[in-house]
C-alpha positions in Angstrom: -41.5 34.6 -165.2 -39.4 32.3 -163.0 -35.7 32.7 -163.0 -33.6 29.6 -163.1 -31.5 29.1 -160.0 -28.8 27.2 -161.9 -26.7 30.4 -162.6 -26.9 31.2 -158.9 -25.8 27.7 -157.8 -23.0 27.9 -160.4 -21.8 31.2 -159.0 -21.8 29.9 -155.5 -19.9 26.8 -156.5 -17.3 28.8 -158.4 -16.7 31.5 -155.9 -13.0 31.3 -155.1 -13.3 32.6 -151.6 -15.7 33.8 -148.9 -15.2 37.5 -149.9 -16.2 36.8 -153.5 -19.2 34.8 -152.3 -20.3 37.7 -150.0 -19.7 40.5 -152.4 -20.4 39.0 -155.8 -23.0 36.3 -155.2 -24.9 38.1 -152.5 -25.2 41.2 -154.5 -27.2 39.3 -157.1 -29.4 37.4 -154.6 -32.3 39.9 -155.0 -32.6 38.9 -158.7 -33.7 35.5 -157.6 -36.0 36.0 -154.7 -38.6 38.5 -153.8 -37.3 38.9 -150.2 -36.5 42.4 -149.2 -33.6 41.2 -147.0 -31.3 38.3 -147.3 -28.0 37.3 -145.9 -25.3 34.7 -145.7 -24.3 33.0 -142.5 -21.5 30.5 -142.2 -21.8 27.9 -139.4 -18.4 28.8 -138.0 -19.7 32.4 -137.5 -22.5 31.3 -135.2 -22.1 32.2 -131.6 -20.8 29.4 -129.4 -23.6 27.1 -128.2 -22.0 26.6 -124.8 -25.1 27.7 -123.0 -27.3 25.4 -124.9 -28.0 21.8 -123.8 -26.2 19.2 -126.0 -28.0 18.6 -129.3 -30.3 21.7 -129.2 -28.5 23.4 -132.1 -28.3 20.2 -134.0 -32.1 19.6 -133.6 -32.8 23.2 -134.6 -30.9 22.7 -137.8 -32.4 19.3 -138.5 -35.2 18.8 -141.1 -36.6 16.1 -138.7 -37.2 18.7 -136.0 -37.6 22.1 -137.8 -40.7 22.2 -140.0 -39.6 25.5 -141.6 -36.2 24.1 -142.6 -38.0 21.0 -143.9 -40.2 23.1 -146.1 -37.2 25.0 -147.4 -35.3 21.8 -148.3 -38.3 20.1 -149.9 -39.5 23.1 -151.9 -36.2 24.9 -152.6 -38.0 28.2 -152.0 -38.0 31.0 -149.5 -40.4 30.4 -146.7 -41.9 32.4 -143.9 -42.7 30.4 -140.7 -46.4 31.2 -141.0 -46.5 29.5 -144.4 -45.8 26.2 -142.6 -47.3 26.7 -139.2 -50.4 28.3 -137.9 -50.0 32.0 -136.8 -48.2 32.4 -133.5 -46.9 28.8 -133.2 -43.4 29.5 -134.3 
């Protein structure tokens, strides 16, 4: 039986702060996905991209350049890179 994601999205939208999002919402994430591990990353927590050429991070986070991210956005489902690409390509 599939579980509706609407309660999850509602909980994310209604979380009053980052702490509640991390503790409350993330604790329930396993109820929605079969993944054994999951996490929450905020863009402002990413390490500085000072060592990367301009635009590399933007390209990596772009659905135009990242086929795994594109699949995730299009299907709204967890994805492993080898679902989208041949083994060893990613």
